[in-house]
C-alpha angles and dihedrals in degrees: 000000000000142000122248108267118249101222098319126122094230143058123226102213126197105228100170094118091044090051089055091049093049092044102238130130100212140043087233090061090045092050092050093049091046091053095044098043104031104021094237117137119211137156118247119239090233087077085066097039093260116114110193095042137092128203110224121192118229094189094110137082119287089246092055092047092051091049091049091049090050091051092049091049092049091047092055093042090053087069096053 
């Protein structure tokens, strides 16, 4: 879940439900697992004082963003 950005080149996504599904307690742990298992790099919300959120860059092509979103979805679904 995230709000549409207002001029920024990133999304700040609420991943609390996804963290529960994956079985981690922090967005840092989630970001590391996402990188290791799905090859998607993000920045944990803890770097901004917000556990349960990820910062996702939008400064890529639409094709790359769609592929990253697909990888994130498949990563989460692999834990269901």
